[in-house]
C-alpha positions in Angstrom: 4.8 33.7 -20.7 5.0 36.8 -18.5 2.0 38.4 -16.9 2.3 41.9 -15.5 0.6 43.2 -12.4 -2.1 44.8 -14.5 -3.3 41.6 -16.0 -6.9 40.6 -15.2 -6.1 36.9 -15.5 -3.6 36.5 -12.7 -6.2 34.7 -10.6 -6.7 32.0 -13.2 -6.2 28.6 -11.6 -2.8 27.4 -12.8 0.7 27.2 -11.4 2.4 30.6 -11.3 6.0 31.8 -10.6 6.3 35.3 -9.1 9.1 37.8 -9.3 9.4 41.6 -9.3 8.6 43.8 -12.3 10.7 46.7 -13.5 14.5 46.3 -14.2 15.6 42.7 -14.1 18.8 41.0 -13.1 20.6 37.7 -13.8 19.5 36.0 -10.6 15.7 36.1 -11.0 15.9 35.4 -14.7 18.0 32.3 -14.0 15.8 31.4 -11.0 12.8 31.4 -13.3 14.5 29.3 -15.9 15.6 26.7 -13.2 12.1 26.5 -11.8 10.7 25.8 -15.2 13.1 22.8 -15.5 11.3 21.1 -12.6 8.3 18.9 -13.1 6.0 21.0 -10.9 6.7 24.4 -12.4 7.6 23.5 -16.0 4.3 24.9 -17.4 4.0 27.8 -15.0 3.3 31.4 -16.0 5.8 34.0 -14.8 4.0 36.9 -13.0 6.2 40.0 -12.7 4.8 42.3 -10.0 5.6 43.9 -6.6 1.9 43.9 -5.6 1.8 42.0 -2.3 -1.9 41.0 -2.8 -1.0 39.4 -6.1 2.2 37.8 -4.8 0.3 36.1 -2.0 -1.8 34.2 -4.5 1.2 32.8 -6.4 2.6 29.3 -6.0 6.2 30.4 -5.6 7.9 33.8 -5.4 11.6 34.6 -5.9 13.6 37.8 -5.5 10.7 39.8 -4.1 8.5 39.8 -1.0 11.1 40.0 1.7 10.8 36.5 2.9 12.9 33.3 2.7 10.7 30.4 3.7 11.3 27.2 1.6 8.2 25.5 3.0 6.0 28.3 1.8 8.0 28.5 -1.5 9.2 32.0 -0.8 12.8 32.8 -1.9 13.9 36.4 -1.4 17.3 37.4 -0.3 17.0 41.2 0.2 15.6 41.3 3.7 17.6 42.4 6.7 19.4 39.6 8.5 19.4 37.2 5.4 22.7 35.2 5.4 21.8 31.9 3.8 24.7 30.2 2.0 24.9 27.1 -0.2 26.9 25.1 2.3 29.4 22.3 1.4 32.2 24.7 2.3 30.8 27.7 0.2 30.4 30.9 2.2 29.0 33.3 -0.5 25.6 34.7 0.4 22.9 33.4 -2.0 20.9 35.4 -4.5 17.5 34.2 -5.6 19.1 32.0 -8.2 21.3 30.4 -5.6 18.3 29.8 -3.3 16.4 28.1 -6.1 19.5 26.0 -7.1 20.1 25.0 -3.4 16.6 23.6 -3.1 15.8 22.4 -6.6 19.2 21.9 -8.2 19.7 18.2 -7.4 16.4 17.4 -9.1 17.2 19.5 -12.1 20.7 17.9 -12.5 19.3 14.4 -12.1 16.7 15.1 -14.7 19.3 16.5 -17.1 21.7 13.5 -16.5 18.8 11.1 -16.7 19.9 9.6 -13.4 18.7 9.1 -9.9 18.8 12.1 -7.5 21.0 10.1 -5.1 23.5 9.0 -7.7 27.2 9.9 -6.9 27.6 11.7 -10.3 24.6 13.8 -9.7 26.0 15.1 -6.4 29.4 15.8 -8.0 27.9 17.7 -10.9 25.5 19.6 -8.5 28.4 20.8 -6.5 30.7 21.6 -9.4 28.0 23.6 -11.2 27.5 25.7 -8.1 31.3 26.3 -7.9 31.9 27.0 -11.6 28.7 28.7 -12.6 26.2 29.6 -9.8 28.4 31.1 -7.1 29.6 34.0 -9.3 26.0 35.0 -10.0 25.3 35.0 -6.3 28.4 37.0 -5.5 27.8 39.6 -8.2 24.2 40.1 -7.3 25.1 40.6 -3.7 28.0 43.0 -4.5 30.8 40.7 -3.2 34.3 41.4 -4.7 36.2 38.5 -6.1 39.3 39.6 -4.3 40.0 41.6 -1.2 41.5 44.8 -2.6 42.0 48.4 -1.6 42.8 49.7 -5.0 40.6 50.1 -8.2 40.6 47.1 -10.6 43.1 47.4 -13.4 40.5 46.7 -16.1 36.7 46.3 -16.4 35.0 43.0 -17.3 31.5 43.3 -18.7 31.2 40.0 -20.5 30.1 37.9 -17.5 26.5 36.5 -17.5 25.2 39.1 -15.0 26.5 42.0 -17.2 25.0 40.4 -20.3 21.6 40.1 -18.7 21.8 43.7 -17.4 22.4 44.9 -21.0 19.1 43.3 -22.0 17.1 45.8 -20.0 15.6 48.6 -22.1 18.0 51.4 -22.5 17.3 54.8 -20.9 16.4 56.3 -24.3 14.2 53.3 -25.4 10.7 52.2 -24.8 10.3 51.7 -21.0 6.9 50.1 -21.0 6.2 47.0 -18.9 5.4 45.1 -22.1 8.8 45.9 -23.6 10.6 45.1 -20.3 8.7 41.8 -19.9 9.7 40.9 -23.5 13.3 41.5 -22.7 13.1 39.6 -19.4 12.0 36.5 -21.3 15.2 36.9 -23.4 17.2 37.0 -20.2 15.5 33.8 -19.0 16.5 32.1 -22.2 20.1 33.5 -22.1 20.7 32.5 -18.5 19.2 29.1 -19.1 21.3 28.4 -22.2 24.5 29.2 -20.3 23.3 27.0 -17.4 22.6 24.0 -19.6 26.0 24.5 -21.4 27.7 24.5 -17.9 26.0 21.3 -16.8 26.8 19.6 -20.2 30.5 20.6 -20.0 30.9 19.7 -16.4 29.2 16.3 -16.6 30.6 15.2 -20.0 34.1 16.8 -20.1 35.3 18.3 -16.8 34.3 15.5 -14.4 35.7 12.6 -16.6 39.1 14.4 -16.8 39.7 13.9 -13.1 40.6 10.2 -13.7 43.4 11.2 -16.1 44.8 13.9 -13.7 44.9 11.5 -10.8 46.7 9.0 -12.9 49.3 11.6 -13.9 49.9 12.6 -10.3 50.3 9.0 -9.2 52.9 8.5 -11.8 54.7 11.8 -11.4 58.0 10.3 -10.2 58.3 8.5 -13.5 58.5 11.9 -15.2 61.0 13.5 -12.9 62.5 12.4 -9.5 61.4 15.7 -8.0 57.8 14.7 -8.1 56.9 18.2 -9.2 56.2 17.6 -12.9 53.2 15.6 -14.2 52.6 14.3 -17.7 48.9 13.9 -18.6 48.1 10.6 -20.5 45.9 12.8 -22.7 45.1 16.5 -22.9 42.0 17.3 -20.8 40.8 20.0 -18.3 43.4 19.5 -15.5 44.0 22.6 -13.5 41.2 22.5 -10.9 41.4 18.8 -10.5 45.1 19.2 -9.8 44.5 21.6 -6.9 41.8 19.3 -5.4 43.9 16.2 -5.7 46.9 17.8 -4.2 44.9 18.3 -1.0 43.1 15.0 -1.1 46.3 13.0 -1.7 48.3 15.2 0.8 51.2 15.7 -1.6 54.5 16.5 0.2 55.5 19.1 -2.5 53.2 21.2 -4.7 53.3 20.5 -8.4 55.0 23.0 -10.6 54.6 22.0 -14.3 52.2 19.9 -16.4 53.2 18.3 -19.6 50.8 17.1 -22.3 50.7 16.3 -26.0 48.9 18.7 -28.3 47.5 16.4 -30.9 46.3 19.2 -33.1 49.7 20.9 -33.3 51.6 17.6 -33.2 53.9 18.8 -30.4 54.3 18.8 -26.7 53.3 21.5 -24.2 54.8 22.3 -20.8 52.6 24.6 -18.7 53.3 26.2 -15.4 50.9 25.6 -12.5 49.5 28.8 -11.2 49.5 29.6 -7.4 45.8 29.2 -7.3 42.8 28.6 -9.7 42.2 31.8 -11.7 45.5 33.4 -10.9 48.0 34.5 -13.5 50.9 34.1 -11.0 52.9 30.8 -11.4 54.4 28.7 -8.7 57.4 28.4 -11.2 57.7 29.9 -14.6 59.9 29.0 -17.6 63.2 30.9 -17.6 63.0 34.6 -18.4 65.8 34.3 -21.0 63.5 32.1 -23.1 60.3 34.2 -23.0 59.1 35.3 -26.4 61.6 33.2 -28.3 60.7 30.7 -31.0 62.2 27.8 -33.0 65.9 27.8 -33.6 66.6 30.9 -31.5 64.8 29.4 -28.6 66.6 26.0 -29.0 69.9 27.8 -29.0 69.1 29.8 -25.9 67.7 26.8 -24.0 70.3 24.3 -25.2 67.3 22.0 -26.0 66.8 20.8 -29.6 63.4 21.1 -31.4 61.9 23.9 -29.2 58.9 25.6 -30.7 58.1 28.6 -28.5 57.8 30.0 -25.0 55.1 32.5 -24.2 56.2 36.1 -23.4 55.0 35.6 -19.9 56.7 32.3 -19.4 53.6 30.3 -18.4 53.7 27.9 -21.3 56.1 26.6 -23.9 56.2 23.9 -26.6 58.6 21.4 -28.1 58.4 18.8 -30.8 59.4 16.0 -28.4 58.4 14.7 -24.9 62.0 14.7 -23.9 62.4 18.4 -24.8 59.3 19.3 -22.8 60.6 17.5 -19.7 63.9 19.3 -20.0 62.2 22.6 -20.3 60.2 21.9 -17.1 63.3 20.7 -15.3 65.0 24.0 -16.2 62.0 25.9 -14.7 62.3 23.9 -11.5 65.9 25.1 -11.0 65.0 28.8 -11.0 64.9 30.5 -7.6 
């Protein structure tokens, strides 16, 4: 429930969450959702206002008020001199959502996982959700570029959560009333919350368990190829980010170049290049350029490897019908300059 600044009931004795009225953004919408996942604020009304006299009466205020004071439950990030970060190695300045997650996130994750707040898995999921989901919201809201660049981006991306929330604001030629805006804000709260819950579910039930399989593959990499630069996953799973983390933790003498795994659905084997960094489209090594875009018999002839299926036009992934063929494809990639 949203109560506007004009409501005569804002002084009613109950727990209330405050945020600003007018146009809304991803960070305060998600911040409100997160607060309502806590025991204390789960039944709270949301009051959208910039009236300081009203804000003073509210139990917690986010993204408005010009003050960051956790003890007083005030979580704004717009004031001069604000530089709070999440910690744990993260250096992105926090938005109101990040502030709420920093102070309430462990409790929320523990509740979702039905576990103790101090359980090891809770901490791992808490940190991973920040890295994979929350940090981008903080960065976008604070106007932080993903890369240091001095040229315009080559394409636009308007499908991120912050953009989708922004699109829920009433359009310039639609009803601009506070009632209409509050109605759309509640949709934004639900949208951000749904994405957050999906992220927690994926990280806790799929992403985190995959780490065991990636570590096993790295430890047995010499059984695949004597170079130690090719790994074979015991089963297909999310592997890329675990690979980068484990390379550092295990202090590997050489960076990994290719990952091989069986595609159960296609009944074939895949060989995929390891990119230079998470999110990059540049590979440490690619499959040979002469193979790119070829398929089946034509590819097998060009590669001198039987039972080839395809190599992507960019050379980042290929497929064969056999494990032996996948290993040979990766070995050929290793020999390239």
